[in-house]
Structure formats: C-alpha cells, structure tokens
C-alpha positions in Angstrom: -19.3 -42.0 -11.2 -15.1 -43.9 -11.8 -14.7 -43.6 -15.8 -12.8 -40.7 -16.0 -8.8 -41.4 -16.6 -5.5 -40.8 -14.6 -1.9 -40.4 -16.2 0.0 -42.8 -14.1 3.1 -42.4 -12.9 3.2 -38.4 -13.7 4.0 -37.8 -10.3 7.3 -39.9 -10.1 7.4 -38.5 -13.4 7.4 -34.6 -12.1 9.9 -35.4 -9.5 12.2 -36.5 -12.4 11.9 -32.9 -13.8 9.6 -33.5 -15.9 7.2 -30.3 -15.4 6.3 -29.2 -18.6 3.2 -32.8 -18.5 -0.3 -31.7 -17.9 -1.0 -34.8 -16.0 -4.9 -35.7 -14.7 -4.3 -36.6 -10.9 -6.9 -36.7 -8.7 -7.0 -35.0 -5.4 -7.0 -37.9 -2.2 -6.6 -35.0 0.4 -6.1 -31.8 1.5 -4.9 -30.0 4.9 -4.9 -26.7 6.1 -1.4 -24.8 6.4 -1.2 -23.3 9.8 0.7 -19.3 8.7 3.7 -18.6 11.1 3.4 -14.9 10.7 2.4 -12.7 13.8 -0.9 -11.3 12.3 -3.4 -14.5 11.9 -6.0 -11.6 11.0 -3.7 -11.1 7.8 -2.3 -14.4 7.4 -2.8 -16.2 4.1 -4.2 -19.3 4.3 -2.1 -22.6 2.6 -2.8 -26.2 1.8 -0.9 -28.7 1.3 -3.3 -31.7 -1.5 -2.1 -35.6 -1.6 -2.6 -36.3 -4.9 -2.3 -39.4 -6.7 -2.5 -40.9 -10.5 -3.9 -44.1 -10.1 -1.0 -45.6 -8.7 0.9 -43.7 -6.4 0.1 -40.6 -4.1 1.8 -37.9 -2.9 1.3 -35.9 -0.7 4.1 -32.6 0.0 1.7 -30.8 -2.6 1.8 -27.4 -1.7 -1.7 -25.4 -3.9 -0.5 -21.8 -4.7 -2.7 -19.3 -3.1 -4.0 -18.3 -5.7 -5.7 -21.1 -6.2 -7.4 -21.3 -2.6 -10.7 -19.7 -4.0 -11.3 -23.6 -5.6 -11.5 -24.6 -2.2 -12.9 -22.1 -0.6 -16.0 -21.8 -3.1 -15.4 -25.8 -2.8 -15.1 -26.3 -6.6 -11.9 -28.5 -5.4 -12.4 -31.3 -2.6 -11.4 -35.2 -1.6 -11.9 -37.5 -4.8 -11.8 -34.1 -7.4 -10.3 -34.8 -10.9 -7.5 -32.5 -11.6 -5.6 -31.4 -14.5 -1.9 -29.5 -13.3 -1.4 -26.5 -15.4 1.3 -25.2 -14.3 3.6 -27.1 -11.7 7.6 -27.4 -9.9 9.2 -29.3 -8.6 11.6 -27.8 -5.2 14.1 -30.1 -3.5 14.3 -29.5 0.4 16.3 -32.2 1.9 17.4 -34.3 -1.5 19.4 -36.4 0.3 16.3 -37.5 3.0 13.9 -37.6 0.4 12.5 -34.3 1.3 10.1 -32.8 -2.7 8.0 -30.8 -2.5 6.0 -30.4 -5.4 5.0 -26.7 -6.0 1.2 -26.6 -7.9 0.5 -22.9 -9.1 -2.1 -23.6 -11.9 -4.6 -26.3 -11.8 -8.0 -27.6 -13.5 -10.3 -29.3 -11.9 -12.4 -31.4 -14.6 -14.8 -33.4 -12.2 -15.4 -32.3 -8.7 -17.5 -34.9 -7.4 -15.7 -38.4 -8.3 -14.8 -41.7 -6.2 -11.6 -43.0 -5.2 -10.0 -44.1 -8.7 -8.0 -47.2 -8.5 -6.3 -47.9 -5.1 -3.1 -46.0 -4.9 0.0 -46.7 -2.0 2.4 -43.6 -1.2 5.3 -43.1 -3.4 8.6 -44.9 -1.8 11.1 -43.2 -0.4 13.7 -44.8 -3.0 11.9 -43.8 -5.6 11.7 -40.0 -4.0 15.6 -39.8 -3.5 17.1 -41.4 -6.7 14.4 -39.6 -8.7 16.6 -35.9 -7.6 19.5 -37.8 -7.9 20.7 -37.5 -11.7 19.4 -34.1 -11.7 21.8 -32.7 -9.1 24.9 -34.6 -10.3 26.2 -31.6 -11.0 26.2 -29.7 -8.1 26.8 -33.0 -5.7 30.1 -32.7 -8.1 30.3 -28.9 -7.5 29.7 -30.0 -3.6 32.9 -32.3 -3.1 35.1 -30.4 -4.9 34.4 -27.7 -2.9 34.6 -29.0 0.4 37.8 -31.1 -1.1 39.6 -27.5 -1.2 38.7 -26.5 1.7 38.7 -29.7 3.9 42.2 -28.1 5.4 41.2 -24.7 6.5 37.5 -24.1 7.8 35.6 -21.5 5.6 34.6 -18.6 7.1 30.8 -18.1 7.9 28.2 -16.9 5.0 28.1 -13.1 5.5 26.3 -10.2 3.7 28.1 -9.8 0.6 27.1 -7.4 -1.8 28.5 -7.0 -5.1 29.0 -3.7 -7.7 30.6 -6.0 -11.1 33.7 -8.1 -10.2 34.5 -6.3 -7.2 32.2 -6.9 -3.5 31.5 -3.4 -2.1 32.7 -2.2 1.4 29.9 -4.2 3.4 31.5 -7.2 4.1 31.7 -8.4 8.0 34.8 -8.0 9.4 35.6 -11.7 10.1 36.3 -12.0 6.3 38.6 -9.4 6.3 40.5 -10.7 9.6 40.7 -14.1 7.0 45.3 -13.5 6.8 46.7 -15.3 3.3 48.7 -18.3 3.3 50.0 -18.2 0.2 46.7 -21.0 -0.5 45.3 -20.7 -4.0 42.8 -22.6 -2.8 41.9 -21.5 0.7 42.2 -18.1 -1.0 39.2 -19.3 -3.0 37.2 -20.5 -0.1 35.4 -17.7 0.8 35.0 -15.9 -2.8 33.5 -19.9 -3.6 31.5 -19.6 -0.7 29.6 -16.5 -1.2 29.6 -16.5 -4.9 26.0 -16.0 -6.8 25.0 -18.7 -9.1 23.4 -17.4 -12.0 22.2 -20.4 -13.5 20.1 -21.2 -10.4 18.2 -17.7 -12.0 14.0 -17.6 -12.1 11.5 -15.6 -12.0 10.0 -13.5 -8.8 7.3 -15.8 -9.3 8.8 -18.5 -8.8 10.0 -18.2 -5.8 8.2 -19.5 -2.4 9.7 -20.0 1.0 10.2 -23.9 0.3 13.0 -23.1 -1.9 16.7 -23.4 -0.2 18.5 -22.2 -3.4 17.8 -19.8 -5.8 19.1 -16.4 -7.0 16.5 -14.2 -9.0 18.2 -10.6 -11.8 16.0 -8.3 -10.3 15.2 -4.4 -10.3 15.1 -1.8 -7.2 11.7 -0.4 -8.9 10.8 2.2 -5.7 12.0 2.5 -2.2 10.6 4.1 0.9 12.7 6.1 3.9 15.0 4.4 6.6 11.8 4.6 9.0 13.6 4.4 12.9 11.2 2.1 15.4 10.5 0.9 19.0 9.1 -2.6 20.6 10.6 -4.3 23.2 13.7 -5.4 21.9 14.5 -2.0 22.0 15.4 0.5 19.0 15.5 0.1 15.7 15.6 0.7 11.8 14.4 -0.4 8.8 13.6 0.3 4.9 10.8 -1.2 2.3 12.0 -1.4 -1.3 9.9 -3.7 -4.1 12.1 -5.3 -7.1 10.8 -6.0 -10.2 11.2 -8.6 -13.1 9.6 -9.5 -16.3 7.3 -11.6 -14.4 6.2 -9.7 -11.2 7.2 -8.0 -9.1 8.2 -8.3 -4.6 8.0 -6.3 -1.4 11.8 -7.2 0.1 12.2 -5.4 3.9 15.8 -4.7 5.3 16.8 -4.0 9.0 19.6 -2.5 11.8 22.3 -3.7 9.9 21.5 -4.5 6.9 19.9 -1.6 5.6 22.8 0.4 6.4 24.7 -2.3 4.3 21.7 -2.7 1.0 19.7 1.2 1.2 22.5 2.6 -1.3 21.5 0.6 -3.8 19.0 1.3 -7.0 20.1 -0.4 -10.4 19.4 -4.0 -11.5 20.8 -6.7 -9.7 21.3 -10.6 -8.9 19.4 -11.3 -5.1 20.0 -14.9 -3.3 19.8 -15.8 0.2 17.0 -13.7 1.1 13.7 -15.1 3.5 10.6 -15.5 2.7 7.4 -15.1 4.4 3.7 -15.1 3.6 3.2 -11.1 2.4 1.7 -9.1 5.5 -0.9 -7.6 3.4 -2.2 -4.6 6.6 1.1 -3.1 4.9 1.9 -4.8 1.5 -0.5 -4.9 -1.6 1.9 -5.9 -4.0 0.6 -8.7 -6.4 3.0 -11.8 -5.2 1.7 -13.9 -2.2 5.2 -13.6 0.1 7.5 -10.5 0.8 11.5 -10.7 1.4 13.4 -10.0 4.4 17.1 -9.3 4.1 19.6 -11.0 6.2 22.9 -11.0 7.4 23.4 -14.0 4.7 22.1 -11.6 1.7 24.0 -12.3 -1.5 23.5 -8.7 -3.9 25.4 -8.5 -7.2 25.1 -6.1 -9.5 24.0 -7.3 -13.0 27.0 -5.6 -15.5 26.1 -3.0 -18.5 23.3 -3.7 -20.1 22.3 -7.0 -18.7 19.8 -5.5 -16.5 17.6 -3.9 -20.6 15.3 -6.4 -20.7 13.9 -6.0 -17.2 10.6 -3.4 -17.1 11.3 0.2 -14.9 8.1 -0.2 -13.3 4.3 -2.8 -13.4 1.6 -1.5 -13.9 -1.6 -3.3 -13.6 -3.9 -0.1 -14.6 -7.9 0.3 -14.3 -10.2 2.7 -14.9 -10.9 6.0 -12.1 -15.3 4.4 -11.9 -13.5 0.8 -11.3 -11.7 2.3 -8.3 -15.6 2.0 -6.2 -15.6 -1.5 -6.7 -11.7 -1.8 -5.0 -11.3 -2.4 -0.8 -10.4 0.8 1.4 -6.6 0.1 2.2 -5.6 -1.2 -0.7 -3.5 -0.1 -3.8 -4.6 0.3 -7.3 -2.5 1.2 -10.4 -4.6 4.5 -11.7 -3.6 6.2 -14.9 -5.5 10.3 -15.5 -4.9 13.4 -16.4 -4.7 16.5 -13.3 -7.2 18.6 -14.1 -7.2 20.7 -10.7 -4.8 21.1 -7.2 -6.0 22.6 -4.5 -3.3 24.5 -2.3 -1.0 23.7 0.3 -2.9 22.8 3.4 -0.9 22.7 6.6 -2.9 19.9 9.5 -2.3 19.5 12.6 -1.7 15.2 14.2 -3.7 15.4 17.6 -1.4 13.3 18.9 1.7 13.8 18.5 1.3 17.6 17.2 3.1 17.8 14.4 2.7 19.7 11.2 1.6 17.5 8.3 1.6 19.1 4.3 -1.2 17.6 2.2 -2.2 18.8 -1.0 -5.4 17.7 -2.7 -5.4 17.0 -6.4 -8.6 15.7 -9.2 -7.8 13.2 -11.4 -9.9 12.3 -14.4 -10.2 10.2 -17.2 -13.3 9.6 -19.6 -15.6 8.1 -17.1 -14.9 9.7 -13.6 -13.0 11.7 -11.6 -11.3 11.0 -8.0 -10.0 12.9 -5.6 -5.8 12.3 -4.7 -4.3 13.2 -1.2 -0.6 14.2 -1.5 1.5 14.1 1.7 5.4 14.7 2.7 7.4 14.4 -0.7 4.4 14.1 -2.8 3.0 17.4 -2.1 3.5 19.6 -5.7 2.2 21.0 -7.9 0.5 18.8 -10.9 -1.7 21.0 -13.1 -2.8 19.3 -16.3 -0.1 16.7 -16.2 -0.5 13.0 -17.1 0.0 10.9 -14.5 0.6 7.3 -13.7 -0.6 6.7 -10.1 -0.1 3.2 -7.0 -2.0 4.9 -4.5 -4.1 4.0 -1.7 -7.9 3.1 -2.0 -8.9 5.4 1.4 -12.6 5.6 2.3 -12.4 8.3 4.6 -15.5 10.1 4.1 -16.0 8.8 0.6 -13.9 6.6 -2.1 -11.2 8.3 -2.1 -6.2 8.1 -2.7 -3.8 8.2 -0.7 -0.3 8.5 -0.6 1.6 6.5 1.3 5.4 5.8 1.8 5.5 2.8 -1.2 3.5 5.3 -3.8 4.6 5.2 -7.2 3.8 8.4 -9.3 4.9 9.0 -13.0 5.4 12.4 -14.3 3.7 12.3 -17.8 4.9 9.3 -19.0 5.7 8.5 -22.5 6.5 5.4 -23.5 2.3 3.5 -23.1 -0.7 4.9 -25.7 -2.7 5.3 -23.6 -1.1 8.3 -21.8 -1.5 9.9 -25.5 -5.0 8.6 -26.3 -5.8 10.6 -22.1 -3.6 13.3 -22.8 -5.6 14.0 -26.5 -8.7 13.1 -24.6 -9.1 15.5 -22.2 -7.2 18.6 -24.2 -10.4 18.0 -26.3 -12.9 17.7 -24.5 -12.1 16.7 -20.9 -10.9 19.3 -19.1 -14.9 21.3 -19.9 -16.3 17.9 -18.7 -19.0 17.5 -16.2 -17.9 14.1 -14.7 -19.4 11.8 -12.4 -17.1 12.3 -8.9 -16.2 9.1 -6.4 -14.8 11.2 -4.3 -16.3 13.3 -0.7 -15.0 16.1 -1.8 -16.1 20.1 -0.5 -17.3 20.1 -4.3 -20.6 21.1 -5.1 -21.7 19.0 -8.0 -20.4 15.8 -5.5 -22.6 12.8 -5.4 -21.6 11.2 -2.5 -21.3 13.5 0.9 -25.5 13.8 1.2 -27.1 17.7 0.9 -29.2 18.1 3.5 -30.8 21.2 5.7 -30.8 22.3 9.3 -33.9 19.8 10.2 -33.2 17.1 8.4 -29.8 16.9 10.6 -31.7 17.0 13.6 -34.9 15.0 12.0 -32.3 11.7 10.8 -30.6 12.1 14.0 -27.0 12.9 12.3 -23.8 12.6 14.7 -25.8 10.4 17.8 -23.6 7.4 16.1 -20.7 5.9 17.3 -18.6 7.7 14.2 -18.5 11.1 12.9 -20.8 11.9 9.9 -20.2 14.3 7.3 -23.0 16.5 5.7 -23.4 19.3 2.7 -25.4 22.0 4.1 -26.1 25.1 1.4 -26.5 28.1 4.3 -25.7 31.5 5.3 -23.8 32.7 8.5 -26.0 35.1 10.2 -24.1 35.1 13.7 -20.2 35.5 14.4 -18.7 36.0 16.8 -16.4 38.2 16.2 -14.5 39.4 19.9 -13.3 35.2 20.1 -12.5 34.3 16.3 -8.8 34.5 17.1 -6.3 33.5 19.6 -3.0 33.9 20.9 -1.1 30.6 19.9 2.5 28.8 21.0 4.6 29.9 18.3 6.3 26.4 18.9 6.1 24.5 15.6 3.3 21.1 16.3 2.0 22.7 19.2 -1.1 24.6 18.7 -1.9 26.1 22.5 -3.3 29.0 23.4 0.0 31.8 25.5 -0.5 33.6 28.5 0.0 37.1 27.9 2.4 37.5 31.4 3.0 41.8 30.6 6.4 41.8 30.9 6.6 41.4 26.9 7.2 37.7 27.1 3.7 34.5 25.9 4.2 31.9 28.7 2.7 28.4 27.0 2.0 25.9 29.8 2.4 23.4 27.4 6.4 23.7 26.2 6.3 25.1 30.0 8.2 27.7 28.6 8.4 31.4 28.1 8.2 32.9 24.5 8.9 36.7 23.2 6.1 36.4 20.7 3.0 34.4 19.3 1.3 33.3 16.7 -2.5 34.5 15.8 -4.3 31.3 14.9 -8.7 31.0 14.1 -10.9 29.6 16.3 -14.7 30.9 15.2 -18.3 30.5 17.0 -20.9 31.7 14.2 -24.3 30.4 13.5 -25.3 29.6 10.3 -28.8 29.2 8.7 -30.9 28.4 5.2 -34.9 28.3 5.1 -35.3 25.4 7.7 -33.3 26.4 10.9 -30.6 26.5 12.1 -27.2 25.6 14.0 -23.8 26.8 15.8 -20.2 25.7 13.9 -16.5 26.2 15.2 -14.4 27.0 12.4 -10.7 26.6 13.0 -7.3 28.0 10.6 -8.1 27.1 6.7 -12.1 27.1 6.6 -12.0 30.8 8.5 -9.1 32.0 6.7 -12.2 30.8 3.3 -14.4 32.5 5.6 -13.8 35.3 6.5 -11.3 36.2 4.0 -8.5 37.1 5.2 -5.4 35.2 7.8 -5.9 34.9 11.3 -2.6 37.3 11.4 -4.4 40.4 9.8 -8.1 39.8 12.0 -5.7 39.5 15.0 -3.0 42.7 14.2 -7.1 44.6 13.4 -8.0 43.5 17.2 -4.7 44.6 18.5 -5.0 48.1 17.4 -8.9 48.3 17.1 -9.7 48.7 14.3 -13.1 47.7 14.7 -14.8 49.2 11.6 -12.3 47.4 9.2 -13.4 44.0 11.6 -17.0 45.1 10.8 -17.1 45.4 7.4 -15.1 42.3 7.4 -17.1 40.0 9.3 -20.7 41.5 7.5 -19.4 40.3 4.0 -18.5 36.6 5.3 -22.4 37.0 6.7 -24.3 38.0 3.9 -22.8 35.7 1.6 -24.4 32.2 0.8 -22.1 29.4 0.1 -21.7 25.0 0.9 -20.2 23.7 4.4 -19.4 20.8 4.4 -19.8 19.8 8.3 -18.5 17.3 10.6 -21.3 16.2 12.8 -20.1 14.1 16.1 -21.8 13.2 19.7 -19.5 14.5 22.3 -20.5 14.2 26.6 -19.9 16.5 28.5 -21.3 16.5 32.6 -23.0 13.5 31.6 -24.4 16.1 29.0 -25.0 14.6 25.6 -24.0 17.5 22.3 -23.9 16.6 18.5 -21.1 19.4 18.3 -20.5 20.9 14.6 -16.8 21.4 13.0 -16.3 23.2 9.5 -14.2 21.3 7.4 -14.4 22.5 4.1 -16.0 26.3 2.5 -16.7 26.4 -0.9 -19.3 28.6 -3.7 -21.6 27.7 -5.0 -21.8 26.3 -8.3 -25.1 27.0 -9.6 -24.9 24.4 -12.6 -24.7 21.2 -10.6 -27.2 22.7 -7.0 -29.6 22.7 -10.3 -28.5 19.5 -11.7 -29.3 18.4 -8.0 -32.1 20.0 -7.5 -33.8 18.7 -10.3 -32.6 14.8 -9.3 -34.3 15.2 -6.1 -37.5 16.2 -8.3 -37.0 12.9 -10.4 -36.9 10.9 -7.7 -39.9 12.1 -5.3 -41.8 11.9 -8.4 -41.0 8.2 -8.8 -41.8 8.4 -4.8 -45.3 9.7 -5.8 -46.3 7.9 -8.7 
C-alpha cells in the first residue's frame, strides 16, 4: 500500500527550527546504538532512525527510549509510516553540519508499507544553512568574546558555584592566580567564560547527552550522604542528589573534589555544563532516561529569592499499595499510606562486616491493602498512626515488601494534597479496625504470603533442600528447651558477636579480636524442640526471637544462671514450653562431613491471632471441598 502521502520538506523545516509541525514521515532505516555504560546488563538500548519525507532523507534521528517498546513489539520497523508528535533539534557542530533530531514522541500510522518515492540524502549545505539563521546571535556573541580575549588567553573553565551575584569560594586556584591588569576587557573574560546563559533554560526531561549547551533551573529534592569507596584507582568519595523541575526529575552525582564543593548546596539553582549519560538502573530508578555527573566544568548559580517558587518541592507518582505487588523488585515506587502499627527497634549484626544495624518495621495501609516497610539507620523512628508519603524500594525478600535505601524520601503528615485528607478520614473512620490483605510475609498470623505448614508437610515436601532457603509458618509449642546452653558469654566489642573464654583472672579472651576484656555480654543461642500434632523438629533461636520466647533478656537469664537461681530459670522455661505460638522458620540445607542436613532457624515469634487463624482454616476447608467436588 502506497496511498499514504508524506509531508514533503518537513525534515528541512525541522532543522530550521519549526519543530511544532506534526509531519507524516517514513522510517527507511533503524540502527541500534551501542551503549557506553560499563554494565551492559543495565544499559538501555538506543535506536537511530533514518527518516524520509518523500523527497529527502535524514539519518541522524535519535529515538527517545520511552518509544523503544514500538521497536520491541515490531510496531515500528523499516518502511513504517509515522506522525511526529514531539521533536527537538540538537546542534552538535553547526559549522560542520552535525545536527541531530531528537524524536521524543511519535505515532505509528501504518507498520507495514512499501517505500514511498525515491528520496535522496539531505545535502550537507542545506543542513549547515538551516542552522545559520537561528544561531546568528550566538555566533555574534562568540565573535565578541574572541575579540575581547584576543590579547590574553582565557583561563581554563573550572567549577563555578555562584550565590546570587557573588561567587562562592569554590573557584579553582588558577582563577585566583589571574592578576588584574586594568584592562576592562581582560577582566571580563573569565566572567563571560563561566557565566550561565539563562536564555538557554530548558526542562529536565528535554536534556540528553547529545546536547552540548543547556541550562536547567531545578530544586534539590533529596540528597544522600557522602560515601567513601575504594577501587583499582584508589580511594574516593561521592554523593548523589535528585533534581526536580516542573517537567520531571533527574539523578546527579558528584565525585571527590566536586563532592566537597557542591554538597553544602540545597536550594534552587541554575545548573549547566554537567555530563549526561544513560541512567544506570541498578542504582537509579527515577523516571528519566539519563543521569547527570557534576565535573570540574560544571556551573551552578543560586536563583534569586522568589525565582524558584514555581518549582515543586518533590514530584511523586503515587500508586495504591495493592499495585506494589505488580512492581519489579529493586525498583522505586511512590506510596501514600497511614502507619497502622510499628515494631520495636531491632539490632541486626551483618554477617560479613559484623557491624550492628538498627531497623524497624512499620505496617502501611490504605483502603485496599497493607504492606510492611522496613526502615534502616537514620529512618528508624516512631510513626504512630501518621500519614506518610514515601519514595521507597520494592523488595521480594520473603515476600513483597518495602525497604529504605539512601535515596528514600519520607514526608510525614503532608497537608498539601486532597488524597492525604481523604486517607486520614478513612483511617479514623474505619481503617484502624479493618483486616486488610497483607502483601508482605511478616510474622502476622493473618499473613497470606508465607505458607503455613505442619512438621510432617515440611518433611514430605522437602522444604529447605533447594539452593535458596524456604520460609514457613508453623503453629507449635516448645516441648524441650536446652536451658544449660541457652546463653553464652559474648565479646563486648560492638559488631563482634563471638564467644569469649574466661581466663580465670578477671578477664575474658576473644580470639577473633585478639584481645582480653574485663567484662562481657550475655547473648542467647537457644536450641529447642518444637512440636505440633504431626511431628517435631529441633530449632535454633537467637537474640530477639529467644527473648520473645522466654520473656526475659539474655542478661537476666545469664545472671540467674551465674547466681545459680535454678528455680527461676525453671519457671521461665516452663512458661515458654506451655504456650502455643506462631513461629516463622527459615529452612536451609547445610553440608557437614559430606552429610546434608536441613537446619531450621526461628526468625520471628508471635502470639496467635485466633480470628485470623479461623479465617485461614475456613479458607483451607473451602479449597479442600472444591478439590473433592
């Protein structure tokens, strides 16, 4: 079919600056562009198109990555007819005709079509002349700059940060070394070289690596901590921040010297001359194809008072909690919810680093679902029944959960959205008493993700024998608790956790730390047999879980044992053995002396919620009835 008419001459008009025209063009070639990112697994494909308007062809047309799906699903291919909805001209080297069309939006009118006409490549002279008129003023300014610096070489461009009309003290020493000569033209040269051209301000969503001159006006919406790293080139440091304007947001990173200069800034700024590259999705989940790196040539200038009022503080794209189940793990999502409950602060010791980390779980709810969010480090604080706006990472560790990372954003009790007031009214009216579906695999008996099993089912189904651990909920009671080995003397050094040896001289030796201490800490390491109506299993229980089972701290238990208060220890153990509870277990196979054995570790202990248990049993009965029928 060749009855489709193309918009003749549209390509040349685009190059001359008429980018509002919605031209009908034909794709006569598609080429995949190799990514320059180090990690090919996280690289985003780029495609360059050759377009035809029936008379001429132009091969430097870059397709926006948001349109990649058209090629992936084969809607866009050779000879397809398209309508250009949004395009921008990027003049890379105007004098030599290096100009590129950035295609951000297009509509495929017809996927399969024959070649229309006999177009020829747009002449280089036309490309050069097309950009000369629109850039005449810029060329004039460049000539003036060259005249003013004819008698003295301009200093190399360096990182410039300006606060209002005054430069902050972060200029390179080479600028300070320039001595005034009394020549006004010479004195003005460095300022002209480092000045930000506010006539070039464009939206964040528009900038790309193929643009050589741009300025954005953006607000720093969030900023991570300065982090140290070590690689083959030696030690270094970096920090990342998120920039936002009316159109969208972008991640920016500064390294080493630029890290120290730029980190104190946290307002609205004009930014120019930063490097752009495809976003690394392993660390950056913002809704932007690119990310920015501040370098020695970057210019940052503070906006005057009131200039940034139109720029939002943050840009959220909220989804309901129920939608989190459809999001891929390790991606970011924006959620608005009410905190229904919070756990106590827990201390976790990293296996590799042996460092202590503080965490707290909070249960987030909206009208349709609930989910557990884990807060770490600086985010660990109480949020009792508060409304929260969060940008947080989706995880799949033992279920669909949310977890804080360095770039997490938390806004407490926001008041600027109608959604916040609506959600708060719902929670106060009925939400606090509703039993909602839980997307997480927490210790709650009503949890619908972690399966409930009997001990006989665990053995029959071979749970724990795969490469990855299995997590199971069991309703059981402790029938045997080895009280003599329930606690041990632990190294007092933070992050160690190893057993110490009593040297019988008032000191305690830690072989890992190669030190002797005058004191120690008691720590739980309980071995207990749990039983249900189908069988029994030996379980290892540590720290917080053992404290929840026995009802006293490790220090209290250890002191009773040291003082030989056996009657008190017997009472504590007896109470723990006579109480049926829900135990969440981790089953993982270990190999010792060529023998494979599944070891069970208790990861949480909770009291039985009989209402939720009844609902679960009724649901299981209905499922069995449907199988029999």
